[in-house]
N, C-alpha and C positions, 0 to 999 in steps of 0.2 A: 135776914141773913141768908136764907135759902136762895133768894133772888140774886143777891150779891155774889154768892158762890157760883151760881149758874152763869152769870155774866162773866165772871172771871174765868171760868172754865172755857167759855166760848171764845174769849179774847186769846187765851193761851193756845187753843186749838187752831185759830186762824194764824197766829204767829208761827206756830210749828209748821203749818202747811206752807206758809210763805217762805219759811226758811228752807224747807225741803225742796220746793220748786226752784229756789235760787241756785241750788246745787246743779241743776241740769244746765249743761252748756251746749249750745248749738255747735255742731262740728265735732264735738267730743262724745257727747251722750246721745245725740240724735241729729238727723237731717230733716229738713222740711221738704216734702215731696212737691215737685213741680206739677205733677198730675195727681190729684187726690184720688184715693180709692173709695168708690161709693160704698156706703154702709148698708147692711141689710135691714137694720132696724132704726127707723128715724126716732130722734129724741133720746137716743141712748149712745153710750160710748162703746165703740167696737174695738176690741183688741184682736187684730188679725195675725195669725201665726202661719207663715209659710214654712213647712217642715218636710222632712223626708224620713220614711221608716228606715232607710239605708244610712242615715246620717248619725254618726256617733255623738255629735254635739246635741242633736235633737233628742237622742236617747237619754243623755244625761240631764237635759233640761226638763224632760217630760214630768218626772215626779215633782219637781220644783214648780213647774207651771200648774200642775194639778192643785198643789197646796195653795198657791196664791190665788188662782182663779176661783177656788171655793170660797174665799174670803171677800171677793169683790162685792160691792153694793149692787142693788137691784138695777141700777142705771147702767151697768157695765156687763158686757158679755164677751165670750171668747168665740172666735170664728177660725177653726183650724182648716188650713188648705194645704193639701199635698202638692209639692212642686211637680211639674212634668217638663223635664228638659229633653227627654228622648221618648220615642213612641212606646217603648217597653215599660215606661213608668206609669202609663195610664192604668195598668192593672192595679198598682198600689194606690193610685188616686181613687179607684173604685172601692178599694177596701176602706180608705179614709172616709169616702162619702157614705159608705154603709155604716161606719161607726157614728158619723154625725147624725144621719137620719134616724138611726135606732136609739140615739141618745145614750151611747155606751162608752164614751170616751174614758170615763173614770173607771170602767170595769175592763174594757178590752184593749186599750191602747198599749199599756205596758206589756201584756202578754204578746201582742203583735210585734212590738219592738224586739222583745227577747227572741221570738221565733225567727224573725227575719235577720236580725243583726247577730245574735249569739248562736242560734242553732242553724243558721244558713238555709232556712226553709224558704223556697221561692214562692212567697204569697202573691206575687204579681201574676202567677199562673192561676187561672180560674179554678180548675179542678183541684189543684194542690191546696188552694185557699179553703175551698169548701170542705175538703177532707180534714184539714187541720182544724177548722172552726167547729165542725161536727164532733170532734173528739175532745173539745175543751170542757172542763168542769168548773172553772172559776168564773165563768159568765155564760149567758144564754147564747150558745153558738147557733142554734136554730133561728133565733131572732136576728142575729147578725147576717146569716145567710139569706134570710128572707129580704132583708134590706138591700143586700148585694144584688139580688135577683129582681128587685122592684123596678117599676117602669122608669122612674126618674134617675136611677143610679148612674147610668152612662152619661146622661146630660149633666149631672152634678160633677162628674169626673172631667168632662169636657170643659166645664166652666173653670175648674181649677187649672187646667192646661192653658186656657185662654188668659186667665189672670196672671199666670206665671210669666207669659210673654208681655202682656200689656203693661204690667208693673215693673218689667225688667228685673225680675228676681234672679240674682246671680249667685246667691249663697243661702245656706240654711244653718240655723234657723234665722228667719227674718221676721221681726215683729213690727207691726205698724199700729199706732194708737190713734184712734179717732179719724182714721182714714187720711191722716195728714202727716204724722210724725213717724219716721222710720228710726227705730232705736239702733244704737251702735253699741255693741258689746265688746269688751276687751277682757282678756284673761278667762279663767275657767270657773270663776265664782258665780254660779248661776243664781244663788240667792241674792247677791248684790245686784246682779243684772235685773232680776225681777223686782227688786225694790225700786229701781229706776223706772220700771214700767208702771209700778204703783204710783210713783211721783208724777209721771206723765199723765196718768189718768186724772189725778187731782188737778193738774195744770189745764187739761182740756175741759174739765168740769168748770173750772173757774173762768176760762176764756168764754165759754158758752153761757155763763151766767146761770148754771144749773145748781139747784139746791141739792146738797148731799142727802140722799135718802136714808131713812132710819133703818129700813130692812136691808138685809144682806141678800145676795143673789141666791136663788134656788138652783141647785145643781141640775135638776131634771128638766129645764125648759129650753135650753139653748139648742140642743140637737134637733128637736122637732121644728123649731123656728127656722133653723138653717135649711132643713129639707124643704119646708113649705115655701120659703123665699126662692130657693133654687129652682123650684118647679113652676114658678109663675111665668 
């Protein structure tokens, strides 16, 4: 009986996954990129997030993104990239790179959004950012500053600027799954939008013939991997 129940559960899971994927419609929910975005980690599914600390939509998406990405399986990781449309945005890209390399997205990103968007603090300015970070008590500001001052920080920010141009990113947030599918969001329901991202992850996993891993993603490993890959 246990075997029958296990088989039945597996069949139902596959049926639900197929049903969920059938809901994704090309041209409505996503577009296929003509130029794929190379992933940092081979053998895994990358969810690339082009965002801006200045962007109100990104600000509202951030807590939802954090919630969903914490639940992703170990074969899926998040790669946050700050857009650089103008030279003055490189300062914010440096902040984002510091967050990534110090592995502090889940601690520092929401305070950074609030400081820049709500409090109008110009964190793009190096001195202003360091003064603000040093005064924080909700996360390790000294660790973030050290990452900001690290050897690879400017190169990581420059890579974000280059990818903004190369991938022709014209709006934020822009989410690309598996380096291939650019998600299309409509309306302000970010939970529904992220559910679509979760469905796309399942679609990519199926297309690649990947087995769904039993373990879920650990929160603490993506930032270090991003920094390491960026410095290669």
